[in-house]
N, CA, C and O of each residue as an XYZ file, in Angstrom:
340
protein
N      18.500     82.710     69.151
C      18.933     84.070     69.777
C      18.202     85.069     68.948
O      18.099     84.942     67.727
N      17.718     86.017     69.587
C      17.180     87.216     68.747
C      17.770     88.545     69.464
O      18.086     88.663     70.648
N      17.830     89.441     68.510
C      18.372     90.798     69.034
C      17.643     91.798     67.980
O      17.172     91.483     66.887
N      17.666     92.977     68.534
C      17.107     94.075     67.845
C      17.998     94.589     66.793
O      19.216     94.593     66.965
N      17.402     95.065     65.612
C      18.089     95.663     64.567
C      17.538     96.988     64.249
O      16.353     97.109     63.938
N      18.339     97.982     64.314
C      17.869     99.258     63.853
C      18.546     99.794     62.621
O      19.774     99.789     62.537
N      17.773    100.255     61.664
C      18.450    100.661     60.344
C      18.298    102.141     60.495
O      17.202    102.646     60.738
N      19.460    102.876     60.344
C      19.342    104.373     60.312
C      19.283    104.821     58.815
O      19.869    104.231     57.908
N      18.548    105.874     58.672
C      18.395    106.556     57.354
C      18.066    105.489     56.256
O      18.805    105.379     55.278
N      17.089    104.796     56.399
C      16.533    103.876     55.498
C      15.871    104.692     54.364
O      14.917    105.427     54.621
N      16.337    104.577     53.185
C      15.642    105.313     52.075
C      14.113    104.960     52.036
O      13.663    103.834     52.243
N      13.367    106.099     51.735
C      12.005    105.939     51.651
C      11.507    104.854     50.778
O      10.630    104.103     51.203
N      12.046    104.697     49.474
C      11.678    103.955     48.665
C      11.775    102.439     49.027
O      10.976    101.593     48.626
N      12.771    102.213     49.774
C      12.957    100.737     50.386
C      11.885    100.537     51.344
O      11.219     99.504     51.267
N      11.627    101.449     52.286
C      10.674    101.350     53.223
C       9.277    101.114     52.614
O       8.420    100.401     53.136
N       9.144    101.761     51.501
C       7.661    101.590     50.894
C       7.573    100.205     50.177
O       6.534     99.550     50.096
N       8.809     99.826     49.656
C       8.837     98.474     48.892
C       8.523     97.321     49.965
O       7.779     96.366     49.744
N       9.251     97.580     51.231
C       8.999     96.421     52.291
C       7.654     96.460     52.783
O       7.095     95.416     53.120
N       7.058     97.633     52.857
C       5.641     97.645     53.334
C       4.654     97.197     52.307
O       3.563     96.737     52.644
N       5.003     97.318     51.113
C       4.149     96.799     50.026
C       4.252     95.241     50.014
O       3.259     94.517     49.945
N       5.533     94.788     50.086
C       5.701     93.252     50.049
C       4.934     92.726     51.457
O       4.227     91.719     51.421
N       5.104     93.374     52.509
C       4.503     92.995     53.825
C       3.098     92.791     53.699
O       2.581     91.820     54.250
N       2.315     93.729     52.929
C       0.961     93.781     52.648
C       0.508     92.586     51.866
O      -0.507     91.940     52.123
N       1.291     92.364     50.954
C       1.064     91.222     49.845
C       1.201     89.935     50.640
O       0.382     89.048     50.397
N       2.171     89.716     51.597
C       2.427     88.481     52.248
C       1.769     88.378     53.495
O       2.052     87.408     54.197
N       0.879     89.268     53.929
C       0.169     89.273     55.259
C       1.190     89.259     56.341
O       1.069     88.418     57.232
N       2.215     90.127     56.361
C       3.210     90.073     57.407
C       3.266     91.570     57.900
O       2.751     92.492     57.267
N       3.895     91.710     59.011
C       4.219     93.076     59.463
C       5.377     93.391     58.747
O       6.032     92.565     58.112
N       5.673     94.758     58.861
C       6.858     95.378     58.128
C       8.120     94.752     58.696
O       9.042     94.456     57.936
N       8.192     94.544     59.964
C       9.389     93.764     60.595
C       9.456     92.346     59.999
O      10.489     91.934     59.471
N       8.392     91.645     60.089
C       8.399     90.373     59.666
C       8.811     90.207     58.199
O       9.615     89.332     57.877
N       8.327     90.942     57.418
C       8.766     90.989     55.941
C      10.209     91.423     55.827
O      10.938     90.813     55.044
N      10.617     92.296     56.450
C      12.160     92.764     56.486
C      13.022     91.616     56.892
O      14.091     91.433     56.309
N      12.591     90.765     57.935
C      13.353     89.571     58.256
C      13.352     88.622     57.217
O      14.391     88.065     56.863
N      12.168     88.383     56.664
C      12.065     87.414     55.600
C      12.995     87.826     54.401
O      13.632     86.951     53.816
N      13.082     89.120     54.033
C      13.820     89.600     52.841
C      15.307     89.333     53.147
O      16.047     88.783     52.331
N      15.725     89.766     54.415
C      17.163     89.490     54.733
C      17.437     87.974     54.709
O      18.466     87.573     54.165
N      16.601     87.142     55.252
C      16.857     85.726     55.161
C      17.065     85.444     53.707
O      18.116     84.907     53.359
N      16.221     85.739     52.899
C      16.203     85.428     51.462
C      17.634     85.874     50.760
O      18.261     85.164     49.974
N      18.005     87.133     51.185
C      19.188     87.723     50.575
C      20.344     87.009     51.052
O      21.230     86.790     50.225
N      20.501     86.596     52.263
C      21.518     85.825     52.893
C      21.556     84.458     52.251
O      22.661     84.019     51.933
N      20.569     83.800     52.046
C      20.461     82.568     51.539
C      21.071     82.582     49.950
O      21.841     81.717     49.531
N      20.612     83.651     49.207
C      21.112     83.716     47.855
C      22.670     84.028     47.940
O      23.448     83.532     47.125
N      23.035     84.758     48.824
C      24.433     85.209     48.957
C      25.337     83.813     49.285
O      26.403     83.543     48.731
N      24.754     83.099     50.178
C      25.530     81.869     50.595
C      25.497     80.877     49.332
O      26.510     80.256     49.007
N      24.377     80.767     48.690
C      24.358     79.915     47.505
C      25.301     80.327     46.354
O      25.993     79.559     45.685
N      25.212     81.672     46.236
C      26.070     82.245     45.138
C      27.571     82.052     45.448
O      28.343     81.709     44.553
N      27.973     82.265     46.671
C      29.246     82.124     47.185
C      29.744     80.710     46.940
O      30.834     80.444     46.434
N      28.771     79.768     47.378
C      29.181     78.285     47.263
C      29.339     77.982     45.719
O      30.338     77.421     45.268
N      28.378     78.359     45.022
C      28.508     77.994     43.545
C      29.661     78.635     42.899
O      30.249     77.988     42.032
N      30.073     79.831     43.204
C      31.247     80.598     42.681
C      32.526     79.908     43.238
O      33.453     79.705     42.454
N      32.631     79.544     44.504
C      33.646     78.886     45.026
C      33.903     77.429     44.431
O      35.029     76.965     44.256
N      32.749     76.792     44.151
C      32.795     75.587     43.533
C      33.123     75.643     42.155
O      33.820     74.744     41.683
N      32.706     76.602     41.421
C      33.008     76.703     40.021
C      34.509     77.236     39.869
O      35.168     76.917     38.879
N      34.972     77.961     40.757
C      36.417     78.436     40.873
C      37.204     77.241     40.992
O      38.087     77.047     40.157
N      36.991     76.342     41.994
C      37.762     75.244     42.157
C      37.770     74.291     41.056
O      38.825     73.781     40.680
N      36.479     73.987     40.442
C      36.504     73.184     39.309
C      37.339     73.727     38.188
O      38.058     72.949     37.561
N      37.300     75.013     37.886
C      38.053     75.661     36.828
C      39.631     75.352     37.098
O      40.404     74.935     36.235
N      39.955     75.624     38.406
C      41.311     75.314     38.658
C      41.698     74.028     38.420
O      42.724     73.837     37.767
N      40.956     72.966     38.903
C      41.250     71.612     38.781
C      41.333     71.250     37.404
O      42.199     70.458     37.033
N      40.448     71.796     36.547
C      40.493     71.614     35.112
C      41.749     72.136     34.582
O      42.453     71.401     33.889
N      42.095     73.332     34.841
C      43.375     73.881     34.354
C      44.598     72.943     34.809
O      45.445     72.570     33.997
N      44.625     72.627     36.018
C      45.687     71.732     36.467
C      45.675     70.449     35.814
O      46.789     69.990     35.561
N      44.694     69.778     35.490
C      44.590     68.420     34.904
C      45.055     68.800     33.278
O      45.735     67.968     32.677
N      44.733     69.858     32.716
C      45.248     70.092     31.439
C      46.713     70.354     31.381
O      47.422     69.944     30.462
N      47.170     71.095     32.458
C      48.678     71.203     32.569
C      49.482     69.953     32.723
O      50.602     69.790     32.239
N      48.786     69.041     33.470
C      49.472     67.628     33.704
C      49.630     66.898     32.342
O      50.546     66.101     32.140
N      48.671     67.219     31.405
C      48.927     66.449     30.111
C      49.935     67.143     29.160
O      50.125     66.676     28.037
N      50.535     68.167     29.559
C      51.407     69.008     28.744
C      53.023     68.855     29.244
O      53.462     69.464     30.219
N      53.738     68.038     28.500
C      55.109     67.929     29.074
C      55.810     69.329     29.220
O      55.682     70.243     28.405
N      56.528     69.375     30.305
C      57.421     70.575     30.571
C      56.544     71.801     31.080
O      57.067     72.902     31.253
N      55.422     71.614     31.273
C      54.584     72.819     31.812
C      54.946     73.008     33.207
O      55.057     72.034     33.952
N      55.144     74.237     33.620
C      55.640     74.593     34.783
C      54.577     74.186     35.881
O      54.953     73.692     36.944
N      53.192     74.412     35.589
C      52.255     73.870     36.498
C      52.368     72.415     36.746
O      52.325     71.988     37.899
N      52.507     71.653     35.756
C      52.668     70.282     35.955
C      53.825     69.950     36.877
O      53.695     69.146     37.800
N      54.957     70.582     36.612
C      56.222     70.392     37.423
C      55.945     70.734     38.803
O      56.354     70.020     39.718
N      55.188     71.919     39.026
C      54.947     72.293     40.409
C      54.118     71.351     41.170
O      54.260     71.191     42.382
N      53.205     70.695     40.418
C      52.336     69.771     41.011
C      53.027     68.325     41.508
O      52.427     67.372     42.006
N      54.320     68.428     41.256
C      55.040     67.157     41.709
C      55.151     66.092     40.775
O      55.787     65.076     41.055
N      54.572     66.253     39.675
C      54.740     65.242     38.655
C      55.846     65.604     37.794
O      55.769     66.707     37.253
N      56.972     64.803     37.542
C      57.992     65.120     36.686
C      57.463     65.255     35.153
O      56.599     64.510     34.691
N      58.015     66.173     34.514
C      57.539     66.452     33.103
C      58.014     65.230     32.252
O      57.404     64.903     31.235
N      59.114     64.570     32.695
C      59.549     63.423     31.881
C      58.562     62.194     32.069
O      58.743     61.216     31.344
N      57.606     62.183     32.926
C      56.700     61.083     33.129
C      55.612     61.182     32.014
O      54.706     60.349     32.051
N      55.616     62.069     31.082
C      54.653     62.338     30.053
C      55.266     61.710     28.931
O      54.712     61.734     27.831
C-alpha cells in the first residue's frame, strides 16, 4: 500500500541534507526521504526492542536477587514464602 506524504514547513537545512544524500546515493529526493524514514523507523524498532529486552532482563535479575533474600517483600509478592529460604 502506498500513500502520499506531504511535509509542511520542512526546514531548509533538512531539505538540503536530504538532497545531498539523494545525490550521493543516486536517488530522487523522494526516494532518499523514504529510505531515511525507513532507516529511522528500523532504528527506533531495534532501540525499543533492546530497551524493552534490557528492562525486562533488569527486572528479572532484580526479582531473582529478591528471591534469594529472606523476608524481602518482592520475594513474598512473587508467591514464594520467605520461610522457604
